[in-house]
N, C-alpha and C positions, 0 to 999 in steps of 0.2 A: 387221281394222280395225274399230273401233267408235267411238262418240261418247258424250259425257256428256249431250248434249241429246237430246230425243226427236224424232229425225228418221229417216226411212226411206231418205233418200239425201242425199249431200253434194256440195258443189261448191267452187269456189275460195274460199279464206280461211276455210273451216270447220276447226275443230280436231278431230283424230281421235286415237285411241289404237291403239298397235301392241303386239301381244303378244310382242315381242322387245325385249331391253334390252342393257345393257353386258355382261352375262354371255355374250351371243351375239355380241358384237363391234359392236353398234350404238353410234354416237357422235353427239353433237349436230352438226348440219350435214350428216349423211348424207342423201342424196336417194334415194327409192324410186320405182319405176314401179308403178302400180296395174295389174295384169294380170288378164285373164279368158280363159277358153277356153270359149266358149259360142256358140250361134247367135242369141242374143237373144230367142228365143221362150220366154217363161215362161207356163205355164198359169195361168189365172185362179184365184186362191185358193191358189196355191203359196206356202207360207210358208218353205220352206227357203232358206238363205242361200248355199249353195254349189252353183253350177251349173258344175262343172268337167268338161269333156268332153275326154278325152285324144285323141280323134280329130280335134279341131280345133286350129288354130294359136293360140298365145297372142297376144292383142292388148293394146296399151297404151291404157288409158282415162284415165289421169291421172298426176300426179306429186305426191309428198308429201315435205316436208323435216322432219327431226327437229329439234325445238326444245328438247326436254328428254329426256334418256336416264337411266333408272334401271336397277337390276340386272336386273329381269325384265319391264319394260315401258317404252314410250317414248311421248312426245306429239309429234304432228306437225301441220303446217299444210298444207292442200291448196294447192299452188302453181298447178296447172292441172288441168282436167278436160274431156275431150272429150264425155263423157256424165255422167249422174249416177253418183256412186260409191255403193256399197252396203256395209252391214255385212257382213263376211265376205269382202270382196274380198281378193285375195292381193297381196302386195308383193314386189318383186324389186329388190335394190339396183341403182341405175342406174350405168352405167359413165361415167366422166368423160372 
């Protein structure tokens, strides 16, 4: 997940970009959960965007709906966020 504006975190009603598109089956109206597997402790000065720990359970931190789907990328709007969402967060298509 990424954004056109210069932000380090995102919340509700922010526009975000997804690196998956219609070629991967994404359609306008699809809803994705923003998930992380981390303990939330990030060292001061750590600039990496992916803190994925396979030893921890996945947690849902937000929800994004696709508003424009192109062949290799999509644009979405953040519908809900429990915490700040970050560049590099992973998305999982939500079950209806």
